[in-house]
C-alpha positions in Angstrom: 0.0 0.0 0.0 1.5 3.3 -1.1 1.6 6.6 0.7 -1.3 8.0 -1.4 -3.6 5.0 -0.6 -2.7 5.3 3.1 -3.6 9.0 3.1 -7.0 8.4 1.6 -7.7 5.4 3.8 -6.7 7.5 6.9 -8.9 10.4 5.7 -11.9 8.1 5.1 -11.5 6.5 8.6 -11.3 10.0 10.2 -14.5 11.1 8.4 -16.4 8.0 9.5 -15.2 8.5 13.0 -16.2 12.1 13.0 -19.7 11.2 11.7 -20.1 8.6 14.3 -19.1 11.0 17.1 -21.5 13.7 15.8 -24.3 11.2 15.4 -23.8 10.0 18.9 -24.0 13.6 20.2 -26.9 14.5 18.1 -29.1 11.5 18.7 -28.2 10.1 22.1 -30.9 10.8 24.7 -30.0 12.0 28.1 -31.3 10.3 31.2 -34.3 12.0 32.6 -35.7 12.2 36.1 -38.5 9.9 36.9 -41.8 11.3 38.3 -42.6 8.1 40.1 -43.1 8.9 43.8 -40.6 6.4 45.3 -38.1 6.9 48.2 -35.2 6.5 45.9 -35.5 9.0 43.1 -33.9 7.7 40.0 -33.0 8.6 36.4 -34.7 6.8 33.5 -32.5 5.4 30.8 -33.6 6.0 27.2 -35.9 3.2 26.1 -37.3 2.1 22.8 -39.9 3.5 20.5 -43.2 1.6 21.1 -45.7 2.0 18.3 -49.5 1.6 18.4 -52.2 2.2 15.8 -55.6 3.0 17.1 -58.5 2.9 14.6 -61.6 4.9 15.7 -64.8 3.6 14.0 -68.5 3.8 14.2 -70.1 0.5 15.1 -73.2 -1.3 16.3 -73.3 -3.1 19.6 -75.9 -5.2 21.5 -75.2 -5.4 25.2 -78.8 -5.5 26.4 -80.8 -7.3 23.6 -81.1 -4.0 21.7 -78.8 -3.0 18.9 -77.6 0.6 19.2 -74.9 2.9 17.7 -71.6 3.1 19.4 -67.9 4.0 18.7 -65.0 1.6 19.1 -61.2 1.5 19.1 -59.7 -1.3 17.0 -63.2 -2.8 16.9 -63.6 -3.2 20.7 -65.0 -1.4 23.7 -63.0 -0.6 25.7 -60.1 0.0 23.4 -56.9 -2.2 23.8 -54.6 -1.9 26.7 -51.4 -0.1 25.5 -48.3 -1.1 27.5 -44.9 0.7 27.8 -41.9 0.8 30.0 -40.7 4.1 31.5 -38.1 5.7 29.3 -39.9 4.5 26.1 -41.1 6.9 23.5 -44.8 6.4 22.8 -45.6 6.6 19.1 -49.4 6.3 18.8 -51.1 6.8 15.4 -54.8 7.6 15.9 -56.8 7.0 12.7 -60.3 8.5 12.5 -62.5 6.3 10.4 -65.7 7.9 11.6 -68.0 10.4 10.0 -67.4 12.9 12.9 -64.3 14.5 14.3 -62.6 13.0 17.3 -59.7 13.4 19.7 -57.6 11.4 22.2 -56.5 12.4 25.6 -53.8 10.5 27.6 -55.3 10.8 31.1 -52.6 11.3 33.8 -49.7 11.2 31.4 -47.1 14.0 31.7 -46.3 15.0 28.1 -45.7 18.0 25.8 -48.8 20.2 25.7 -49.5 19.7 22.0 -50.0 16.0 22.6 -52.4 16.2 25.5 -55.3 15.8 23.2 -58.0 18.4 24.1 -59.2 19.5 20.7 -59.0 23.2 19.8 -57.3 24.0 23.1 -54.0 21.9 23.0 -54.3 19.7 20.0 -55.9 20.0 16.6 -59.1 17.9 16.3 -58.8 14.7 14.3 -61.1 15.2 11.4 -62.9 12.3 9.5 -60.3 10.4 7.5 -57.4 12.0 9.2 -54.6 10.4 11.2 -52.9 12.2 14.1 -49.5 11.1 15.4 -48.9 11.4 19.2 -45.2 11.1 20.0 -44.0 11.6 23.6 -41.4 10.3 26.1 -42.6 8.5 29.2 -41.1 9.6 32.5 -43.4 7.9 34.9 -44.8 4.5 35.8 -48.2 3.3 36.8 -51.8 2.7 35.7 -53.5 5.3 33.4 -56.0 5.5 30.7 -56.9 7.3 27.4 -60.2 8.6 26.1 -61.8 10.9 23.6 -62.2 14.5 24.7 -64.7 15.4 22.0 -68.2 16.1 23.2 -69.8 12.9 24.7 -67.9 10.3 22.7 -66.3 8.7 25.8 -69.8 7.5 26.8 -70.2 5.8 23.4 -67.0 3.7 23.8 -63.9 5.7 23.1 -61.7 4.8 26.0 -59.0 2.3 26.9 -56.2 1.6 29.5 -52.5 2.4 29.7 -49.9 0.5 31.7 -46.3 1.9 32.2 -44.0 -0.5 33.8 -40.8 0.4 35.7 -37.4 -0.2 34.1 -35.9 -1.8 37.1 -38.1 -4.4 38.7 -36.7 -3.5 42.1 -40.0 -2.8 43.8 -41.7 -5.8 45.3 -45.0 -4.9 43.7 -43.4 -5.2 40.3 -42.8 -8.9 40.9 -46.5 -9.7 41.0 -48.5 -10.6 37.9 -50.8 -7.8 37.0 -54.3 -7.5 35.6 -56.1 -4.3 34.3 -59.7 -4.0 35.4 -61.4 -1.2 33.4 -64.8 -0.3 35.0 -67.4 1.4 32.8 -71.0 2.3 32.5 -73.3 1.9 29.5 -76.5 3.4 28.3 -78.5 2.5 25.2 -79.6 6.2 25.0 -77.7 8.5 22.6 -75.5 10.5 25.0 -76.7 13.7 23.5 -80.3 12.7 24.4 -79.2 11.8 27.9 -77.9 15.4 28.4 -81.1 16.7 26.9 -83.3 14.6 29.2 -81.2 15.9 32.2 -81.8 19.5 31.0 -85.5 18.8 30.5 -85.8 17.7 34.1 -88.7 15.2 33.7 -87.7 12.8 36.5 -87.1 10.1 33.8 -84.0 8.7 35.4 -85.2 9.0 39.1 -88.4 7.1 38.1 -86.3 4.3 36.6 -84.2 4.1 39.8 -87.0 4.6 42.3 -85.3 7.7 43.5 -88.2 10.3 43.1 -88.7 10.7 46.9 -92.4 11.7 46.5 -94.5 13.2 49.1 -96.7 10.1 49.3 -93.7 7.8 50.0 -92.0 10.4 52.3 -95.2 10.7 54.5 -95.8 6.9 54.6 -92.2 6.3 55.8 -92.2 9.1 58.4 -90.1 11.6 56.5 -92.8 14.1 55.4 -91.3 17.0 57.4 -87.8 16.4 55.8 -89.3 16.4 52.3 -91.2 19.6 53.1 -88.0 21.2 54.5 -85.9 20.3 51.5 -88.5 21.7 49.1 -88.9 24.8 51.3 -85.1 25.3 50.7 -85.7 24.7 47.0 -83.4 21.7 47.1 -84.4 19.0 44.5 -84.6 15.3 45.6 -81.2 14.1 46.7 -79.6 11.5 44.4 -76.1 10.0 44.2 -75.9 9.9 40.4 -77.8 11.6 37.5 -78.4 8.7 35.2 -79.9 5.2 35.4 -77.5 3.0 33.3 -78.5 -0.1 31.4 -75.2 -2.0 32.1 -71.9 -1.9 34.0 -68.8 -3.6 32.8 -65.4 -4.8 33.7 -63.2 -4.9 30.6 -66.3 -4.7 28.5 -67.9 -7.8 30.1 -70.4 -8.4 33.0 -68.8 -11.5 34.6 -65.3 -12.7 33.9 -63.4 -15.7 35.3 -59.7 -14.9 35.8 -58.5 -18.5 35.3 -54.9 -17.7 34.6 -54.2 -17.1 38.3 -53.6 -19.8 40.8 -54.7 -20.3 44.4 -52.3 -18.7 46.8 -51.0 -16.3 44.2 -50.8 -12.5 44.8 -52.1 -10.4 41.9 -51.7 -6.7 41.3 -55.0 -5.3 40.1 -54.8 -2.1 38.1 -58.3 -0.7 38.6 -59.5 2.2 36.5 -62.8 4.0 36.7 -63.3 4.7 33.0 -67.0 5.4 33.3 -68.7 8.5 32.1 -70.4 9.4 35.4 -70.3 6.4 37.8 -68.5 6.0 41.1 -67.8 2.4 42.0 -67.4 0.5 45.3 -64.8 -2.3 44.9 -64.4 -5.2 47.3 -62.9 -8.7 47.3 -64.6 -11.8 48.9 -61.2 -13.3 49.6 -60.1 -10.8 52.2 -58.7 -7.3 52.4 -57.1 -5.5 49.5 -53.7 -3.7 49.8 -53.7 -0.3 48.1 -50.2 0.3 46.7 -50.8 3.1 44.1 -53.2 5.9 43.5 -53.6 7.6 40.1 -50.5 5.7 38.9 -48.1 6.8 41.6 -47.0 4.5 44.5 -48.2 5.1 48.0 -47.4 3.4 51.3 -49.3 0.1 51.3 -52.6 0.3 53.2 -55.1 -2.6 53.7 -58.8 -1.9 53.3 -62.0 -3.8 52.9 -63.6 -1.5 50.4 -62.6 1.4 48.2 -64.7 4.0 46.4 -63.3 5.0 43.0 -64.3 8.4 41.8 -64.7 8.8 38.0 -61.3 8.8 36.3 -59.4 7.7 39.3 -57.1 4.7 39.3 -56.0 2.5 42.1 -53.5 -0.4 42.1 -54.3 -3.0 44.7 -52.9 -6.4 45.7 -55.1 -9.4 46.4 -54.1 -12.9 47.5 -56.3 -15.6 46.1 -57.3 -18.1 48.9 -56.1 -21.6 48.4 -59.6 -23.1 48.0 -62.7 -21.7 46.3 -63.7 -19.2 43.7 -63.7 -15.6 45.1 -65.6 -12.6 43.7 -64.2 -9.2 43.2 -67.3 -7.0 42.8 -67.7 -3.4 41.6 -71.0 -1.8 42.6 -72.1 1.6 41.3 -72.4 4.3 44.0 -76.2 4.4 43.6 -76.4 0.6 44.0 -78.3 0.3 40.7 -76.4 -2.8 39.6 -73.1 -4.7 40.0 -70.4 -6.3 37.9 -68.0 -9.0 39.0 -64.8 -10.9 38.1 -63.7 -14.1 39.8 -60.4 -15.5 41.0 -59.8 -19.2 41.9 -61.8 -22.3 41.3 -64.2 -24.4 43.4 -67.0 -23.2 45.7 -68.2 -19.7 45.0 -67.6 -17.1 47.7 -69.5 -13.8 47.0 -68.4 -10.4 48.1 -70.8 -8.7 50.7 -73.6 -6.5 49.3 -73.3 -2.8 49.5 -76.4 -1.6 51.4 -79.2 -0.4 49.2 -79.6 3.4 49.3 -82.3 4.7 51.7 -82.9 8.0 50.0 -85.1 9.2 52.9 -82.3 8.6 55.4 -80.0 10.6 53.1 -82.7 13.3 52.8 -83.0 13.5 56.6 -79.2 13.8 57.1 -79.1 16.5 54.4 -82.0 18.4 55.9 -80.2 18.3 59.3 -77.1 19.6 57.7 -79.0 22.5 56.1 -80.5 23.4 59.4 -77.0 23.9 60.7 -75.9 25.9 57.7 -78.4 28.8 57.9 -77.2 31.6 55.6 -75.3 29.4 53.2 -76.4 29.4 49.6 -76.6 26.0 48.1 -75.8 25.4 44.4 -74.3 28.9 44.1 -72.1 31.2 46.1 -72.8 34.8 47.1 -71.2 37.4 44.9 -69.7 39.1 47.9 -67.5 36.0 48.5 -66.4 35.9 44.9 -64.8 39.3 45.2 -62.3 37.6 47.4 -62.7 34.0 46.0 -61.9 35.1 42.5 -58.8 37.1 43.5 -55.3 35.7 43.5 -53.1 35.8 46.6 -49.5 36.1 45.6 -46.9 35.5 48.3 -43.4 36.8 47.5 -40.4 34.5 47.7 -39.8 33.3 51.2 -42.9 35.0 52.7 -45.0 31.8 52.8 -42.6 30.3 55.3 -44.3 27.6 57.3 -47.8 29.1 56.8 -48.6 26.6 54.1 -47.6 23.6 56.2 -49.8 24.7 59.1 -52.6 26.5 57.5 -53.2 23.8 54.9 -53.6 21.3 57.7 -56.7 23.2 58.8 -59.8 21.8 57.0 -63.0 23.8 56.7 -64.8 20.6 55.9 -68.2 21.7 54.7 -67.8 23.6 51.5 -66.4 26.7 53.2 -63.0 28.1 53.4 -61.4 29.3 56.6 -62.4 32.8 55.5 -66.1 32.0 56.0 -66.1 30.8 59.5 -66.4 32.6 62.8 -64.9 30.4 65.6 -65.5 31.3 69.2 -62.3 31.7 71.1 -60.1 31.8 68.0 -59.7 35.5 67.6 -56.1 36.6 67.5 -54.9 33.3 66.0 -51.7 33.7 64.0 -52.0 31.6 60.9 -48.3 31.8 60.4 -47.4 30.4 63.8 -45.6 27.1 64.0 -47.6 26.3 67.1 -50.8 25.8 65.1 -51.1 22.0 64.9 -54.2 20.7 63.3 -55.3 17.6 61.5 -56.5 17.9 58.0 -58.1 15.2 55.9 -59.4 14.7 52.5 -62.5 12.7 53.2 -62.2 12.3 57.0 -62.2 16.0 57.9 -61.6 16.8 61.5 -59.8 19.5 63.3 -58.6 19.4 66.9 -57.8 22.5 68.9 -56.3 22.8 72.3 -56.2 25.7 74.7 -53.1 27.1 73.1 -55.1 27.8 70.0 -57.5 30.2 71.6 -57.3 34.0 70.9 -55.9 33.3 67.5 -56.1 35.8 64.7 -57.7 34.7 61.5 -56.5 36.2 58.3 -57.7 39.8 57.7 -59.5 38.9 54.6 -61.7 36.4 56.4 -65.5 36.4 56.3 -67.7 35.3 59.1 -70.0 32.3 59.5 -71.6 31.1 62.7 -73.0 27.8 63.9 -70.2 25.5 62.8 -68.4 23.1 65.1 -65.3 21.8 63.3 -65.8 18.1 63.9 -66.8 16.7 60.6 -70.5 16.2 60.0 -71.2 17.1 63.7 -70.1 20.7 62.8 -73.4 21.1 61.1 -75.5 20.5 64.2 -76.3 17.1 62.7 -77.4 14.8 65.5 -77.6 11.0 65.2 -81.3 10.4 65.9 -81.3 7.0 64.2 -83.2 8.3 61.2 -80.3 9.5 59.1 -77.2 7.9 57.7 -75.1 5.9 60.1 -71.7 7.6 60.0 -69.4 4.5 59.7 -66.7 6.8 58.2 -66.4 9.9 60.5 -66.9 13.1 58.6 -67.9 11.5 55.3 -71.6 10.8 54.5 -70.7 9.6 51.0 -68.2 7.0 52.2 -70.5 5.9 55.0 -73.0 4.8 52.4 -70.7 1.8 51.8 -71.6 0.2 55.1 -69.3 -1.6 57.5 -65.6 -2.4 57.1 -62.4 -0.4 56.6 -63.1 2.0 53.7 -60.3 3.8 52.0 -60.2 7.6 52.5 -57.8 10.2 51.1 -56.5 10.6 54.6 -55.0 7.1 54.5 -53.0 7.8 51.3 -49.3 8.6 52.2 -46.8 9.2 49.5 -43.5 7.2 49.6 -41.4 10.4 49.5 -42.0 14.0 50.5 -44.2 15.9 48.1 -43.7 19.3 49.5 -43.2 22.1 47.1 -40.4 24.6 47.7 -41.8 27.2 50.1 -39.7 29.9 48.3 -41.8 29.7 45.3 -44.5 32.4 45.0 -47.9 31.2 46.2 -50.9 31.8 44.1 -54.3 30.7 45.6 -57.6 30.3 43.9 -60.8 29.9 45.9 -62.9 27.7 43.6 -66.6 27.2 44.5 -68.1 24.2 42.7 -71.6 25.4 41.9 -74.6 24.4 39.8 -78.3 23.9 39.4 -80.0 20.6 39.1 -83.2 22.5 38.2 -81.7 23.5 34.9 -78.7 21.1 34.9 -76.1 23.8 34.7 -72.7 23.1 36.3 -70.2 25.8 37.0 -67.3 27.1 39.0 -67.7 30.3 41.0 -71.2 30.6 39.4 -69.9 30.8 35.9 -69.8 28.1 33.2 -66.8 27.6 31.0 -68.5 29.6 28.3 -68.9 32.5 30.7 -65.5 32.6 32.4 -62.8 30.4 31.0 -59.3 31.1 32.3 -57.4 30.7 35.6 -54.2 32.6 34.9 -50.9 31.4 36.5 -47.2 31.9 36.1 -44.4 29.3 35.6 -42.4 28.9 38.8 -45.3 29.5 41.1 -46.8 27.2 43.7 -50.5 27.1 42.8 -53.2 26.2 45.3 -56.8 25.4 44.5 -59.2 25.5 47.5 -62.3 23.7 46.1 -65.6 24.2 48.0 -68.4 22.0 46.8 -71.6 24.0 47.2 -73.7 21.3 45.5 -75.4 18.1 46.4 -73.3 16.0 44.0 -69.8 14.7 44.2 -67.4 16.2 41.7 -64.2 14.3 40.6 -61.9 17.2 39.5 -59.1 16.5 37.1 -56.2 18.7 36.1 -54.4 17.9 32.8 -50.6 17.8 32.5 -49.9 17.9 36.2 -49.9 15.9 39.4 -51.1 17.9 42.5 -50.8 17.3 46.2 -54.1 16.4 47.9 -53.5 18.1 51.2 -54.4 15.5 53.9 -53.4 14.2 57.3 -50.1 13.0 56.0 -48.7 16.6 55.8 -45.4 16.5 54.0 -46.3 13.1 52.6 -49.6 14.2 51.1 -50.2 12.0 48.0 -49.9 13.2 44.4 -52.9 12.6 42.2 -54.3 13.9 38.9 -58.0 13.5 39.9 -59.6 14.2 43.3 -63.3 13.8 44.4 -64.9 16.6 46.3 -67.9 15.5 48.4 -71.1 17.6 48.7 -70.6 20.5 51.0 -67.0 19.7 51.6 -63.7 21.4 50.9 -60.6 19.9 49.3 -57.3 21.7 48.9 -54.8 20.8 46.2 -51.5 22.4 45.2 -49.1 21.9 42.4 -45.8 23.1 41.0 -46.5 25.3 38.0 -43.7 23.9 35.9 -45.3 23.7 32.5 -46.4 26.1 29.8 -49.4 27.0 27.6 -53.0 25.9 28.3 -54.2 22.9 30.3 -57.8 21.8 30.9 -59.2 21.6 34.5 -62.7 20.1 34.8 -65.2 17.8 36.6 -64.7 14.3 35.1 -68.4 13.5 35.3 -68.8 13.8 31.5 -72.2 15.5 31.6 -71.1 18.0 34.3 -68.1 19.0 32.2 -70.2 19.4 29.1 -72.7 21.5 31.1 -70.0 24.0 32.2 -67.9 22.8 35.2 -64.5 23.4 33.7 -61.7 26.0 33.4 -58.6 26.5 31.3 -55.4 26.8 33.4 -53.3 29.3 31.3 -49.6 30.0 31.8 -49.0 33.7 31.3 -46.7 34.9 28.6 -46.6 31.4 27.1 -46.6 30.7 23.3 -49.6 29.2 21.6 -49.3 25.9 19.8 -49.6 26.9 16.1 -52.2 24.3 15.1 -54.7 25.6 17.7 -53.8 29.3 17.5 -56.6 30.0 15.1 -59.2 28.9 17.7 -58.0 31.1 20.6 -60.5 33.8 19.9 -63.4 31.5 19.0 -62.8 28.1 20.7 -65.6 25.5 20.1 -65.0 23.9 23.5 -66.0 27.2 25.1 -69.3 27.1 23.3 -70.2 23.5 24.3 -71.6 24.4 27.7 -73.8 27.1 26.1 -75.3 24.8 23.5 -79.1 25.2 23.2 -81.4 22.3 24.0 -84.9 21.7 22.9 -87.8 20.0 24.7 -91.5 20.1 24.5 -94.8 18.5 25.6 -98.4 18.4 24.5 -101.4 17.1 26.3 -104.2 16.0 23.8 -107.3 16.0 26.0 -111.0 15.6 25.5 -111.8 19.4 25.9 -108.6 21.0 24.6 -104.9 20.5 24.0 -102.2 22.1 26.2 -98.6 22.4 25.3 -95.2 24.0 25.8 -91.8 24.1 24.2 -88.5 25.4 25.4 -85.2 26.2 23.6 -82.7 27.0 26.3 -79.0 27.5 26.9 -77.2 28.6 30.1 -78.9 32.0 30.7 -81.4 32.4 27.9 -84.7 30.6 27.1 -87.1 31.0 24.3 -90.3 29.3 25.4 -94.0 29.3 24.9 -97.1 27.7 26.3 -100.5 27.4 24.8 -104.0 26.0 25.1 -106.4 25.4 22.3 -110.0 24.4 22.9 -112.0 22.6 20.2 -114.6 25.4 19.9 -112.1 28.0 18.6 -110.8 29.6 21.8 -107.1 29.7 22.3 -104.2 31.4 24.2 -100.6 31.4 23.0 -97.8 33.1 25.0 -94.3 33.1 23.6 -91.4 34.7 25.7 -87.7 35.4 25.4 -86.4 35.0 29.0 -83.1 35.6 30.7 -82.0 34.3 34.1 -80.7 37.1 36.2 -79.3 35.4 39.4 -76.8 32.7 40.1 -79.3 30.2 41.4 -81.6 30.6 38.4 -84.5 31.6 40.6 -85.1 35.1 39.1 -85.6 35.8 35.4 -86.8 38.7 33.3 -88.6 38.4 30.0 -90.3 40.1 27.1 -93.2 38.3 25.5 -96.5 38.5 23.7 -100.0 37.0 24.1 -102.4 36.0 21.3 -105.8 35.2 22.8 -109.3 34.5 21.6 -112.1 34.0 24.1 -114.9 33.8 21.5 -116.1 30.4 20.4 -115.8 29.8 16.7 -113.1 32.3 16.2 -110.4 31.9 13.5 -106.8 31.7 14.6 -105.0 35.0 14.7 -108.0 36.9 13.2 -109.7 39.4 15.4 -108.0 38.0 18.5 -106.6 40.0 21.4 -102.8 40.7 21.0 -100.6 42.1 23.7 -96.9 42.7 24.3 -95.5 42.7 27.8 -92.4 42.6 30.0 -92.3 40.5 33.1 -90.3 38.9 36.0 -90.4 35.4 37.3 -89.2 34.2 40.6 -89.1 30.7 42.1 -90.4 30.7 45.7 -89.8 28.0 48.3 -91.6 24.7 47.6 -90.7 25.4 43.9 -93.7 27.7 43.5 -93.3 29.8 40.3 -94.5 33.4 40.5 -94.9 35.6 37.4 -95.7 39.3 37.3 -96.0 41.2 34.0 -97.2 44.5 32.6 -98.6 44.9 29.0 -98.1 47.8 26.6 -101.4 49.3 27.7 -100.4 49.3 31.3 -102.4 46.2 32.4 -100.6 44.2 35.1 -101.1 40.5 35.8 -99.8 38.2 38.6 -99.7 34.5 38.4 -98.6 31.7 40.8 -98.4 28.0 40.3 -96.5 24.7 40.2 -96.9 21.8 37.7 -94.8 19.0 39.1 -95.6 18.2 42.7 -94.5 14.5 43.1 -97.4 12.6 44.8 -96.0 9.2 44.0 -93.2 7.8 41.9 -95.2 8.5 38.7 -98.0 10.8 39.6 -97.5 14.6 39.4 -100.0 17.2 40.6 -100.1 20.8 39.4 -102.1 24.0 39.7 -102.1 27.7 38.8 -104.0 30.9 39.4 -103.8 34.4 38.1 -105.4 37.8 38.7 -107.5 37.5 35.5 -109.4 34.9 37.7 -108.2 32.0 35.6 -107.1 28.9 37.4 -106.3 25.3 36.5 -105.7 22.0 38.4 -103.9 19.2 36.6 -102.5 15.8 37.1 -100.2 13.6 35.0 -99.4 9.9 35.3 -95.9 9.3 33.7 -95.9 6.1 31.7 -92.5 6.4 30.2 -89.8 8.6 28.8 -92.1 10.3 26.3 -95.6 9.3 27.3 -98.1 10.0 30.1 -101.8 10.2 30.9 -103.1 13.6 31.8 -106.2 15.3 33.1 -107.2 18.7 34.4 -109.9 21.2 35.2 -109.6 24.6 33.4 -111.7 27.5 34.7 -112.3 28.5 31.0 -112.4 25.2 29.2 -113.7 22.8 31.9 -112.9 19.2 32.6 -110.8 17.0 30.3 -108.5 14.0 30.2 -106.2 12.5 27.6 -102.6 11.6 26.5 -99.5 13.6 27.2 -96.6 13.3 24.7 -93.2 14.6 25.9 -90.0 15.2 24.0 
């Protein structure tokens, strides 16, 4: 080999070596910090690219003997479990083969904003025929799930599970075989029609569940006074869930034998509540379950007999299969309207204990006692005077928070009110920054103990006053155990007490495996968030405003952000924050658990806080699908943050902001022997275009259209403009020579749901009317009546046969007696 050849060979080798070094630098991934809450924080090694293709299609299913439309992922409901190892890069191609647009959200996964999946806000919608590629690194382990975030598609079948395993199988729980259990609910109804029926408020679902709580039943069971008190306070009948579902499933099936596991084996169950709106009780006939992870992140193991999963929560539990027999693991919906099971082992069947059937009148009695102890509190809404403070941000400069967060956050207000709403005898002068303040806080078991050293303490200067509250859980409401209400098996938690006897998991029991405290030097920004809403109109909101009315919670990167959530409604709300884990402040203090979803009980307060370490916009909402769609949501927006280009065009006119203000239509007509009576309503959050009419068969009629706007936060007061077309002459032709009037008026809902109406016409004539049309006499019988100053009156009754049909009868002072058929839409 000559010198020339040696030169070129050496040059070639040098170039190849240079390319190799550059390539190594350019493409090698750095180790990243794991988000898994373990005592030994570790770095994740770069993993492999794991590719999945998810095909979204329209389909037909038959779960109940009736074929109905649904939506599926890869031809199945739920979609497939997609598995990864921490450090992997997820590459997920979502192919939309439907006629409608769709989306996909990766629930609980920490990932770049543009891949989070909320259409129009973070990610472009996936239009029919399109494929969207989601590519993101995985820096956590645990049990998670994915679902559509487009309208109500999740209810129709667009959801599935995610498992991320640890790289190093060092943890003992990683040695056990695992099984994903995806819990879900199913309705044969079109989800859009479900929401419309809830807006219509016809008692369709309560009738199916036997949850009407009529006067007849209340009186016969000795709860007449409680029923009267609840209606006097304009509180609708108490229920645990909004909808009567047709089926409940585990992994898409009702009963499943897990034959792959042997007697004596310990199994890690990854339980996901992937339902649209159902909380589930879970219990195992073979003994206690050991909870080892919550919302994907490990916690200190805790043995329990039962756990209540809120919508969108996940729990990992260990069970050991007894050596003989077949043992049931049962999931029971919170309203005890069904059950679904899976079985471990072989031989003689051992069933899990039954969850007690709901006694709605005991719940009503407990609620009425609570309300007696809460005089002055607005249910469903919050006073505007509080929102002047609740809506403000408290910013604490670096270092100023000190130990205030650690002590003040251990103080729980318990019943839907922040510390600023309470007046506590003997506590004036209390220094909230003092290290000497030692209080116990809990997420579900809320108690606070005070000793003599806590007297004469000074509350914060921005506090408001409230009297009549003892800080001992439910007892703080003046609620006494007289044997007629709910037996408080879980102190401070009426909802958990509905599960009966046994050790029931509460948030207070959850303890992180490492400290979760956020650096106290970070500026503190606090939001007082009141969860509000109206079952009367099925509007759900935060601080009295739906997403369409008030959309943004503005924060800055580098802050510690605290949400103090007060539930002013009679429903539980599982609140979920995208793109972050938050601390659920509980009795474990420094070791409060990290979660992505937390349930807030009726008339309770839960405080969460998180490190604002992201950018752009992230969704925060109630994960009951119909509550979110009806307005209980916000956008958490990082200030001075860039907008993802593919969604920038929607910033000024975002379709998701309009969803909660979507108009709904309902109507009814009673075709009777002497006349027909009807109404229709087209309504969004604040506005309603409605009309009622009556036509006799002798030519007389009255038609009254109105355009109405609700003026207060509880939807009791409304103003309207309207017209009246009336003919009192027999044989008259429609709209010819009739009496025509225009008017303005006000409506106000009195106690006992009595509707008042005062109006004045263009010629100065005033009229006052009072009435109610839906007094529940029995499960299906409704009584009504009305009277006005024109000396017209009417008494009516309806027997509800089904969703769209009823029998009706009435006496009309103008048209006389009649009976017939009522058709409802």
